[in-house]
C-alpha angles and dihedrals in degrees: 000000000000096000122074112275118234113213122189116198119201116204118180113206142187117169096345099137091126094053110030099073093055091046094051090048091052092047091052088056090053088059091052092049094052113058113210093031125117112194122199116184119201113195109204101204121185094211095283111205092210096073099261090143094057091048089054092049092051094046092047091058094045096047101040112131141143090275101038142045133158130204133190118225107194115207118198099236145000108281103156139257098293098053092044091054094045089052091049096045092048090053091052091058091055100047115122088228102032122196124251091227137018120210125193123204142156122263097222097079092250086120106062112221089216089082093060091082088062090049089053092049091054091047090053090051089058106269113143094188122044125173135186110232134197091188106064126077108294095025124109150148098224102177100044120113115248096252092053090049090050093051093045096047092043092049091048093049089051092051091050091050093052101035104029137277101253090094110064096190115034097168101048119107101210105096141135130209132185115239089238089058093047090054088060091058123076099226092190090065096053122113104255100190109117117280090356085080091063092052094047094047093048092047092053093041092052090052094049103037128103095210130017118201125186128201120198110234137185107227112209127193118250118265098202128044128003134288113267096205112099117221091243091063095081093052093044090053091061089068093038092057090058090049092053091051094046093048090050091054092047094050095052 
C-alpha cells in the first residue's frame, strides 16, 4: 500500500482508569514506530464511575499528533462487550473518513501493543483479516492457572471442531479487520452476548475474507482491576457455538 494506512482501534472500557492512560501512551508509540500509519483510537466507555472518561480526555489532548489521536465514545450504560463492539464497528462504517482497518483489543494491557506492528505488516501484505493467537507456535498465556488454560484450550478446540479450523484462536479479543471485509458482514445479525460476539464475528470474517493472517501473542493477566468475564461464560459459549453453526446452515 503506497498511501498512508488509517487504522482505527476500538477499546471497550468499564472502570479502566488505572490502565487506559498507559495503553493510549503505548498506542501512540506504535504510530511513531510505523511511518505512513495514522492511528485513531476510539474508547467505547460504558459510563465508568471511576473516571475512565476523564483520563481518556486528558490523554487524548496530551498525545495528539499527526500520526495519533484518541476519542472517547460515551455509552449511556453498561451493556457488555458485544454491544459495545457492534456500536463501535457500526460507527466506523459511517465515518466521513473511514479507516482502512479496524483493530479490537482489551483495555487492561493483556494485549501488548507491540504486536500491532506485525498486524500492520500482514495488512500491508494483503491480509484483510488478522488475529492475535495464543494457540500457534510462539503464542501463550504464561501466568494463567492450569485449570483456566485447560478450559480455554478445550473450548477453543471445540469451537474449531464445530466451526472450522482456519481460525486458531476463536475466543481471543485481539483482532483486525479491513473495512472492506466488515462491509461484507451483517453486524446486526451477530451474536452480541459477551465473548460469544468475538466467536461469531471471527467465524463470519474467516468465511468472507480473502486472506487470513495470524500473529502469535503472549496473553498476560491484568495488573489493575478485576476480570469482567464470569466463569459461566466459557460453559455458555459451548451452546452458543452450536447456535452459530446452526444459524449459518439455515441462512445458506
